[in-house]
C-alpha positions in Angstrom: 74.2 249.9 186.6 73.7 253.2 185.0 70.1 254.1 185.9 66.5 251.8 187.2 64.6 250.4 184.7 61.5 248.8 186.0 61.1 246.6 183.3 64.6 244.7 183.9 64.3 242.8 187.2 67.3 241.0 188.7 66.9 238.3 191.6 69.7 236.6 193.5 68.6 233.2 194.9 70.5 231.2 197.2 70.5 227.5 195.7 72.9 225.4 198.0 74.3 225.9 201.5 76.5 223.3 203.2 78.5 223.7 206.5 80.9 221.0 207.5 84.1 221.2 210.3 87.0 219.8 209.0 90.5 218.9 210.3 93.0 221.9 209.0 96.9 222.8 209.4 98.2 222.3 212.8 95.2 220.1 213.9 93.1 223.1 214.1 89.2 222.5 213.6 87.8 224.9 210.8 84.4 225.0 209.3 83.8 225.0 205.7 81.0 226.3 203.9 79.8 226.6 200.4 77.1 228.4 199.2 75.9 228.1 195.4 73.8 231.3 194.4 71.8 231.8 191.1 71.8 235.6 189.8 69.0 236.0 187.1 68.4 239.1 184.9 64.9 239.2 183.2 63.9 241.3 180.2 60.1 242.4 180.8 60.3 244.9 178.1 58.6 244.5 174.7 61.5 244.9 173.2 65.1 243.6 173.3 67.7 245.2 175.5 71.5 244.8 175.6 72.7 244.0 179.3 75.6 244.4 180.8 75.9 242.3 184.1 78.9 243.0 186.7 79.5 239.9 189.2 82.1 240.9 192.2 84.4 238.2 193.2 84.4 237.4 196.9 87.6 238.5 199.1 88.6 237.5 202.2 90.0 239.2 205.4 90.8 238.1 208.7 91.1 234.0 209.4 88.7 233.7 206.7 90.1 232.0 203.6 88.6 231.0 200.0 89.1 227.7 199.0 87.4 228.0 196.0 85.3 230.3 193.5 83.8 229.8 190.4 81.0 231.0 187.8 79.0 229.8 185.2 78.8 230.9 182.3 82.3 232.1 182.0 82.3 235.6 181.9 83.3 237.7 179.1 85.7 239.8 180.8 87.5 239.9 184.0 88.1 243.4 184.6 90.7 243.0 187.4 90.0 244.5 190.8 87.6 241.7 191.7 85.1 242.4 188.9 83.5 240.3 186.1 81.4 241.3 183.5 78.9 239.4 181.0 77.0 241.2 178.0 73.9 240.1 177.0 71.4 240.7 174.4 68.0 239.7 175.8 64.7 239.5 173.7 61.7 240.3 175.1 60.6 238.1 178.1 64.0 236.3 178.3 66.6 235.8 181.2 70.1 235.4 181.5 71.6 233.3 184.8 74.7 233.1 186.2 75.5 230.6 188.9 78.1 231.5 191.3 79.5 229.1 194.0 81.9 230.3 196.8 83.6 227.7 199.0 85.3 229.3 202.2 86.8 228.3 205.7 87.3 229.7 208.8 87.9 228.8 212.7 85.2 226.6 214.1 83.3 229.0 216.5 83.6 232.1 214.7 80.7 233.9 213.1 81.2 234.8 209.0 78.8 237.2 207.7 78.2 237.0 204.3 
């Protein structure tokens, strides 16, 4: 992000969140949590613009395991170090949306802030 433009807006919306308990290895009870987010960038200018959108892949630490991660549409580039990139040309009043799905597991009773 190389600056602020009041006419380019972004929004992250939680579309879905599910939490269930499952039986893990060694008969330990785990919590499985799935979240689906929608990331939307909108061009509110009177002229078209080229936007570069970066989305970070999740990373885990401690007892948290990332079971699945996906994004739609596929990124133009995977820059490594967990950074995905899209370059899009947006016409006036046009939007671009990325849907991100993350599934994690962690020991039941733990609190995960994400």
